[in-house]
PDB file of N, CA, C and O in Angstrom:
ATOM      1  N   UNK A   1      14.599  20.806   4.990  1.00  0.00           N
ATOM      2  CA  UNK A   1      14.110  21.590   6.096  1.00  0.00           C
ATOM      3  C   UNK A   1      14.901  21.206   7.346  1.00  0.00           C
ATOM      4  O   UNK A   1      15.053  20.022   7.648  1.00  0.00           O
ATOM      5  N   UNK A   2      15.388  22.176   8.050  1.00  0.00           N
ATOM      6  CA  UNK A   2      16.179  21.939   9.257  1.00  0.00           C
ATOM      7  C   UNK A   2      15.353  22.369  10.465  1.00  0.00           C
ATOM      8  O   UNK A   2      14.871  23.499  10.531  1.00  0.00           O
ATOM      9  N   UNK A   3      15.196  21.451  11.420  1.00  0.00           N
ATOM     10  CA  UNK A   3      14.470  21.763  12.638  1.00  0.00           C
ATOM     11  C   UNK A   3      15.423  22.306  13.692  1.00  0.00           C
ATOM     12  O   UNK A   3      16.574  21.876  13.765  1.00  0.00           O
ATOM     13  N   UNK A   4      14.963  23.233  14.497  1.00  0.00           N
ATOM     14  CA  UNK A   4      15.808  23.676  15.614  1.00  0.00           C
ATOM     15  C   UNK A   4      15.970  22.539  16.615  1.00  0.00           C
ATOM     16  O   UNK A   4      15.148  21.623  16.653  1.00  0.00           O
ATOM     17  N   UNK A   5      17.019  22.591  17.421  1.00  0.00           N
ATOM     18  CA  UNK A   5      17.281  21.526  18.380  1.00  0.00           C
ATOM     19  C   UNK A   5      16.150  21.353  19.384  1.00  0.00           C
ATOM     20  O   UNK A   5      16.008  20.275  19.961  1.00  0.00           O
ATOM     21  N   UNK A   6      15.355  22.368  19.604  1.00  0.00           N
ATOM     22  CA  UNK A   6      14.250  22.291  20.557  1.00  0.00           C
ATOM     23  C   UNK A   6      13.209  21.281  20.083  1.00  0.00           C
ATOM     24  O   UNK A   6      12.627  20.574  20.907  1.00  0.00           O
ATOM     25  N   UNK A   7      12.959  21.197  18.776  1.00  0.00           N
ATOM     26  CA  UNK A   7      11.931  20.315  18.227  1.00  0.00           C
ATOM     27  C   UNK A   7      12.478  18.966  17.771  1.00  0.00           C
ATOM     28  O   UNK A   7      11.762  18.203  17.122  1.00  0.00           O
ATOM     29  N   UNK A   8      13.690  18.669  18.086  1.00  0.00           N
ATOM     30  CA  UNK A   8      14.333  17.466  17.567  1.00  0.00           C
ATOM     31  C   UNK A   8      13.669  16.177  18.049  1.00  0.00           C
ATOM     32  O   UNK A   8      13.639  15.191  17.313  1.00  0.00           O
ATOM     33  N   UNK A   9      13.139  16.170  19.269  1.00  0.00           N
ATOM     34  CA  UNK A   9      12.576  14.951  19.820  1.00  0.00           C
ATOM     35  C   UNK A   9      11.069  14.831  19.622  1.00  0.00           C
ATOM     36  O   UNK A   9      10.470  13.873  20.112  1.00  0.00           O
ATOM     37  N   UNK A  10      10.444  15.760  18.927  1.00  0.00           N
ATOM     38  CA  UNK A  10       8.996  15.725  18.709  1.00  0.00           C
ATOM     39  C   UNK A  10       8.687  14.979  17.410  1.00  0.00           C
ATOM     40  O   UNK A  10       9.404  15.131  16.420  1.00  0.00           O
ATOM     41  N   UNK A  11       7.611  14.166  17.413  1.00  0.00           N
ATOM     42  CA  UNK A  11       7.241  13.445  16.187  1.00  0.00           C
ATOM     43  C   UNK A  11       6.751  14.402  15.111  1.00  0.00           C
ATOM     44  O   UNK A  11       6.183  15.455  15.405  1.00  0.00           O
ATOM     45  N   UNK A  12       6.980  14.018  13.862  1.00  0.00           N
ATOM     46  CA  UNK A  12       6.641  14.868  12.733  1.00  0.00           C
ATOM     47  C   UNK A  12       5.923  14.032  11.678  1.00  0.00           C
ATOM     48  O   UNK A  12       6.327  12.902  11.402  1.00  0.00           O
ATOM     49  N   UNK A  13       4.876  14.570  11.095  1.00  0.00           N
ATOM     50  CA  UNK A  13       4.127  13.889  10.040  1.00  0.00           C
ATOM     51  C   UNK A  13       4.988  13.852   8.782  1.00  0.00           C
ATOM     52  O   UNK A  13       5.473  14.886   8.323  1.00  0.00           O
ATOM     53  N   UNK A  14       5.177  12.652   8.227  1.00  0.00           N
ATOM     54  CA  UNK A  14       6.021  12.538   7.040  1.00  0.00           C
ATOM     55  C   UNK A  14       5.300  12.925   5.765  1.00  0.00           C
ATOM     56  O   UNK A  14       5.923  12.983   4.705  1.00  0.00           O
ATOM     57  N   UNK A  15       3.999  13.193   5.838  1.00  0.00           N
ATOM     58  CA  UNK A  15       3.255  13.617   4.653  1.00  0.00           C
ATOM     59  C   UNK A  15       3.199  15.142   4.517  1.00  0.00           C
ATOM     60  O   UNK A  15       3.342  15.674   3.416  1.00  0.00           O
ATOM     61  N   UNK A  16       2.989  15.846   5.641  1.00  0.00           N
ATOM     62  CA  UNK A  16       2.888  17.303   5.566  1.00  0.00           C
ATOM     63  C   UNK A  16       3.967  18.016   6.379  1.00  0.00           C
ATOM     64  O   UNK A  16       4.016  19.246   6.385  1.00  0.00           O
ATOM     65  N   UNK A  17       4.830  17.269   7.064  1.00  0.00           N
ATOM     66  CA  UNK A  17       5.964  17.798   7.828  1.00  0.00           C
ATOM     67  C   UNK A  17       5.561  18.717   8.977  1.00  0.00           C
ATOM     68  O   UNK A  17       6.313  19.617   9.350  1.00  0.00           O
ATOM     69  N   UNK A  18       4.376  18.491   9.534  1.00  0.00           N
ATOM     70  CA  UNK A  18       3.922  19.263  10.682  1.00  0.00           C
ATOM     71  C   UNK A  18       4.369  18.561  11.962  1.00  0.00           C
ATOM     72  O   UNK A  18       4.239  17.341  12.071  1.00  0.00           O
ATOM     73  N   UNK A  19       4.892  19.309  12.931  1.00  0.00           N
ATOM     74  CA  UNK A  19       5.371  18.743  14.185  1.00  0.00           C
ATOM     75  C   UNK A  19       4.276  18.656  15.230  1.00  0.00           C
ATOM     76  O   UNK A  19       3.340  19.456  15.215  1.00  0.00           O
ATOM     77  N   UNK A  20       4.381  17.676  16.155  1.00  0.00           N
ATOM     78  CA  UNK A  20       3.382  17.464  17.192  1.00  0.00           C
ATOM     79  C   UNK A  20       4.064  17.239  18.532  1.00  0.00           C
ATOM     80  O   UNK A  20       5.247  16.905  18.591  1.00  0.00           O
ATOM     81  N   UNK A  21       3.300  17.425  19.612  1.00  0.00           N
ATOM     82  CA  UNK A  21       3.834  17.287  20.968  1.00  0.00           C
ATOM     83  C   UNK A  21       4.121  15.835  21.331  1.00  0.00           C
ATOM     84  O   UNK A  21       5.130  15.542  21.973  1.00  0.00           O
ATOM     85  N   UNK A  22       3.232  14.919  20.920  1.00  0.00           N
ATOM     86  CA  UNK A  22       3.431  13.506  21.228  1.00  0.00           C
ATOM     87  C   UNK A  22       2.895  12.637  20.098  1.00  0.00           C
ATOM     88  O   UNK A  22       2.255  13.131  19.171  1.00  0.00           O
ATOM     89  N   UNK A  23       3.161  11.344  20.185  1.00  0.00           N
ATOM     90  CA  UNK A  23       2.813  10.414  19.112  1.00  0.00           C
ATOM     91  C   UNK A  23       1.307  10.249  18.979  1.00  0.00           C
ATOM     92  O   UNK A  23       0.809   9.991  17.883  1.00  0.00           O
ATOM     93  N   UNK A  24       0.574  10.394  20.079  1.00  0.00           N
ATOM     94  CA  UNK A  24      -0.885  10.249  20.023  1.00  0.00           C
ATOM     95  C   UNK A  24      -1.513  11.380  19.207  1.00  0.00           C
ATOM     96  O   UNK A  24      -2.439  11.135  18.434  1.00  0.00           O
ATOM     97  N   UNK A  25      -1.029  12.606  19.364  1.00  0.00           N
ATOM     98  CA  UNK A  25      -1.532  13.735  18.573  1.00  0.00           C
ATOM     99  C   UNK A  25      -1.184  13.548  17.097  1.00  0.00           C
ATOM    100  O   UNK A  25      -1.972  13.916  16.226  1.00  0.00           O
ATOM    101  N   UNK A  26      -0.018  12.981  16.811  1.00  0.00           N
ATOM    102  CA  UNK A  26       0.361  12.689  15.431  1.00  0.00           C
ATOM    103  C   UNK A  26      -0.576  11.639  14.840  1.00  0.00           C
ATOM    104  O   UNK A  26      -1.009  11.772  13.695  1.00  0.00           O
ATOM    105  N   UNK A  27      -0.891  10.602  15.603  1.00  0.00           N
ATOM    106  CA  UNK A  27      -1.790   9.544  15.130  1.00  0.00           C
ATOM    107  C   UNK A  27      -3.182  10.100  14.838  1.00  0.00           C
ATOM    108  O   UNK A  27      -3.793   9.740  13.831  1.00  0.00           O
ATOM    109  N   UNK A  28      -3.690  10.976  15.712  1.00  0.00           N
ATOM    110  CA  UNK A  28      -4.997  11.598  15.500  1.00  0.00           C
ATOM    111  C   UNK A  28      -4.971  12.460  14.241  1.00  0.00           C
ATOM    112  O   UNK A  28      -5.913  12.429  13.449  1.00  0.00           O
ATOM    113  N   UNK A  29      -3.903  13.226  14.052  1.00  0.00           N
ATOM    114  CA  UNK A  29      -3.759  14.077  12.866  1.00  0.00           C
ATOM    115  C   UNK A  29      -3.760  13.246  11.587  1.00  0.00           C
ATOM    116  O   UNK A  29      -4.447  13.589  10.625  1.00  0.00           O
ATOM    117  N   UNK A  30      -2.991  12.152  11.571  1.00  0.00           N
ATOM    118  CA  UNK A  30      -2.903  11.336  10.372  1.00  0.00           C
ATOM    119  C   UNK A  30      -4.228  10.653  10.060  1.00  0.00           C
ATOM    120  O   UNK A  30      -4.595  10.524   8.891  1.00  0.00           O
ATOM    121  N   UNK A  31      -4.949  10.214  11.084  1.00  0.00           N
ATOM    122  CA  UNK A  31      -6.251   9.584  10.853  1.00  0.00           C
ATOM    123  C   UNK A  31      -7.290  10.584  10.377  1.00  0.00           C
ATOM    124  O   UNK A  31      -8.218  10.203   9.663  1.00  0.00           O
ATOM    125  N   UNK A  32      -7.164  11.843  10.747  1.00  0.00           N
ATOM    126  CA  UNK A  32      -8.130  12.861  10.344  1.00  0.00           C
ATOM    127  C   UNK A  32      -7.761  13.504   9.004  1.00  0.00           C
ATOM    128  O   UNK A  32      -8.599  13.592   8.106  1.00  0.00           O
ATOM    129  N   UNK A  33      -6.523  13.948   8.868  1.00  0.00           N
ATOM    130  CA  UNK A  33      -6.121  14.725   7.694  1.00  0.00           C
ATOM    131  C   UNK A  33      -5.696  13.883   6.499  1.00  0.00           C
ATOM    132  O   UNK A  33      -5.924  14.276   5.354  1.00  0.00           O
ATOM    133  N   UNK A  34      -5.091  12.747   6.747  1.00  0.00           N
ATOM    134  CA  UNK A  34      -4.533  11.938   5.657  1.00  0.00           C
ATOM    135  C   UNK A  34      -5.194  10.572   5.552  1.00  0.00           C
ATOM    136  O   UNK A  34      -4.565   9.614   5.103  1.00  0.00           O
ATOM    137  N   UNK A  35      -6.452  10.471   5.961  1.00  0.00           N
ATOM    138  CA  UNK A  35      -7.170   9.202   5.954  1.00  0.00           C
ATOM    139  C   UNK A  35      -7.223   8.593   4.560  1.00  0.00           C
ATOM    140  O   UNK A  35      -7.063   7.382   4.410  1.00  0.00           O
ATOM    141  N   UNK A  36      -7.447   9.415   3.537  1.00  0.00           N
ATOM    142  CA  UNK A  36      -7.533   8.899   2.173  1.00  0.00           C
ATOM    143  C   UNK A  36      -6.212   8.277   1.722  1.00  0.00           C
ATOM    144  O   UNK A  36      -6.215   7.280   1.000  1.00  0.00           O
ATOM    145  N   UNK A  37      -5.100   8.847   2.135  1.00  0.00           N
ATOM    146  CA  UNK A  37      -3.788   8.293   1.772  1.00  0.00           C
ATOM    147  C   UNK A  37      -3.599   6.906   2.389  1.00  0.00           C
ATOM    148  O   UNK A  37      -3.158   5.976   1.714  1.00  0.00           O
ATOM    149  N   UNK A  38      -3.935   6.774   3.672  1.00  0.00           N
ATOM    150  CA  UNK A  38      -3.745   5.497   4.356  1.00  0.00           C
ATOM    151  C   UNK A  38      -4.735   4.444   3.870  1.00  0.00           C
ATOM    152  O   UNK A  38      -4.385   3.266   3.792  1.00  0.00           O
ATOM    153  N   UNK A  39      -5.966   4.846   3.543  1.00  0.00           N
ATOM    154  CA  UNK A  39      -6.944   3.893   3.004  1.00  0.00           C
ATOM    155  C   UNK A  39      -6.506   3.388   1.633  1.00  0.00           C
ATOM    156  O   UNK A  39      -6.648   2.204   1.330  1.00  0.00           O
ATOM    157  N   UNK A  40      -5.980   4.278   0.816  1.00  0.00           N
ATOM    158  CA  UNK A  40      -5.553   3.924  -0.541  1.00  0.00           C
ATOM    159  C   UNK A  40      -4.347   2.987  -0.510  1.00  0.00           C
ATOM    160  O   UNK A  40      -4.260   2.068  -1.323  1.00  0.00           O
ATOM    161  N   UNK A  41      -3.416   3.210   0.418  1.00  0.00           N
ATOM    162  CA  UNK A  41      -2.190   2.434   0.470  1.00  0.00           C
ATOM    163  C   UNK A  41      -2.220   1.300   1.493  1.00  0.00           C
ATOM    164  O   UNK A  41      -1.182   0.710   1.794  1.00  0.00           O
ATOM    165  N   UNK A  42      -3.387   0.996   2.022  1.00  0.00           N
ATOM    166  CA  UNK A  42      -3.503  -0.055   3.033  1.00  0.00           C
ATOM    167  C   UNK A  42      -3.144  -1.425   2.466  1.00  0.00           C
ATOM    168  O   UNK A  42      -2.540  -2.240   3.163  1.00  0.00           O
ATOM    169  N   UNK A  43      -3.504  -1.687   1.223  1.00  0.00           N
ATOM    170  CA  UNK A  43      -3.241  -3.000   0.641  1.00  0.00           C
ATOM    171  C   UNK A  43      -1.743  -3.259   0.453  1.00  0.00           C
ATOM    172  O   UNK A  43      -1.337  -4.418   0.364  1.00  0.00           O
ATOM    173  N   UNK A  44      -0.910  -2.214   0.389  1.00  0.00           N
ATOM    174  CA  UNK A  44       0.522  -2.402   0.226  1.00  0.00           C
ATOM    175  C   UNK A  44       1.198  -2.870   1.505  1.00  0.00           C
ATOM    176  O   UNK A  44       2.302  -3.413   1.448  1.00  0.00           O
ATOM    177  N   UNK A  45       0.566  -2.674   2.654  1.00  0.00           N
ATOM    178  CA  UNK A  45       1.174  -3.085   3.913  1.00  0.00           C
ATOM    179  C   UNK A  45       1.018  -4.577   4.159  1.00  0.00           C
ATOM    180  O   UNK A  45       1.750  -5.140   4.973  1.00  0.00           O
ATOM    181  N   UNK A  46       0.080  -5.236   3.473  1.00  0.00           N
ATOM    182  CA  UNK A  46      -0.133  -6.669   3.631  1.00  0.00           C
ATOM    183  C   UNK A  46       0.678  -7.389   2.554  1.00  0.00           C
ATOM    184  O   UNK A  46       0.219  -7.563   1.425  1.00  0.00           O
ATOM    185  N   UNK A  47       1.868  -7.795   2.919  1.00  0.00           N
ATOM    186  CA  UNK A  47       2.761  -8.413   1.944  1.00  0.00           C
ATOM    187  C   UNK A  47       2.946  -9.881   2.254  1.00  0.00           C
ATOM    188  O   UNK A  47       2.907 -10.300   3.411  1.00  0.00           O
ATOM    189  N   UNK A  48       3.146 -10.644   1.219  1.00  0.00           N
ATOM    190  CA  UNK A  48       3.402 -12.068   1.344  1.00  0.00           C
ATOM    191  C   UNK A  48       4.757 -12.364   0.724  1.00  0.00           C
ATOM    192  O   UNK A  48       5.257 -11.579  -0.082  1.00  0.00           O
ATOM    193  N   UNK A  49       5.354 -13.491   1.092  1.00  0.00           N
ATOM    194  CA  UNK A  49       6.624 -13.845   0.469  1.00  0.00           C
ATOM    195  C   UNK A  49       6.446 -14.126  -1.032  1.00  0.00           C
ATOM    196  O   UNK A  49       5.439 -14.691  -1.460  1.00  0.00           O
ATOM    197  N   UNK A  50       7.427 -13.725  -1.794  1.00  0.00           N
ATOM    198  CA  UNK A  50       7.412 -13.978  -3.232  1.00  0.00           C
ATOM    199  C   UNK A  50       7.785 -15.441  -3.490  1.00  0.00           C
ATOM    200  O   UNK A  50       8.472 -16.053  -2.672  1.00  0.00           O
ATOM    201  N   UNK A  51       7.346 -16.003  -4.607  1.00  0.00           N
ATOM    202  CA  UNK A  51       7.755 -17.373  -4.928  1.00  0.00           C
ATOM    203  C   UNK A  51       9.274 -17.481  -5.000  1.00  0.00           C
ATOM    204  O   UNK A  51       9.931 -16.671  -5.653  1.00  0.00           O
ATOM    205  N   UNK A  52       9.820 -18.479  -4.332  1.00  0.00           N
ATOM    206  CA  UNK A  52      11.261 -18.674  -4.321  1.00  0.00           C
ATOM    207  C   UNK A  52      11.953 -18.068  -3.120  1.00  0.00           C
ATOM    208  O   UNK A  52      13.148 -18.292  -2.932  1.00  0.00           O
ATOM    209  N   UNK A  53      11.237 -17.298  -2.291  1.00  0.00           N
ATOM    210  CA  UNK A  53      11.837 -16.749  -1.078  1.00  0.00           C
ATOM    211  C   UNK A  53      12.167 -17.875  -0.103  1.00  0.00           C
ATOM    212  O   UNK A  53      11.419 -18.847   0.003  1.00  0.00           O
ATOM    213  N   UNK A  54      13.271 -17.747   0.599  1.00  0.00           N
ATOM    214  CA  UNK A  54      13.713 -18.753   1.547  1.00  0.00           C
ATOM    215  C   UNK A  54      13.513 -18.222   2.966  1.00  0.00           C
ATOM    216  O   UNK A  54      13.901 -17.095   3.278  1.00  0.00           O
ATOM    217  N   UNK A  55      12.909 -19.037   3.815  1.00  0.00           N
ATOM    218  CA  UNK A  55      12.723 -18.665   5.201  1.00  0.00           C
ATOM    219  C   UNK A  55      13.829 -19.314   6.035  1.00  0.00           C
ATOM    220  O   UNK A  55      14.089 -20.511   5.913  1.00  0.00           O
ATOM    221  N   UNK A  56      14.470 -18.517   6.876  1.00  0.00           N
ATOM    222  CA  UNK A  56      15.529 -19.029   7.736  1.00  0.00           C
ATOM    223  C   UNK A  56      14.968 -19.166   9.132  1.00  0.00           C
ATOM    224  O   UNK A  56      14.398 -18.223   9.681  1.00  0.00           O
ATOM    225  N   UNK A  57      15.132 -20.353   9.708  1.00  0.00           N
ATOM    226  CA  UNK A  57      14.636 -20.610  11.064  1.00  0.00           C
ATOM    227  C   UNK A  57      15.732 -20.486  12.065  1.00  0.00           C
ATOM    228  O   UNK A  57      15.499 -20.668  13.260  1.00  0.00           O
TER     229      UNK A  57
END
């Protein structure tokens, strides 16, 4: 899908590809329309280092 240059700087929902005026409207849309997706995938955002990972200071 190609957006016109007019909409290039507007945030877009990566789940339904709907464009919004600002990031706050996008956040409200995602919390209302795609709440089940974010609730289901919430545990994947909490990641821990795997055994054997090296931390560089």
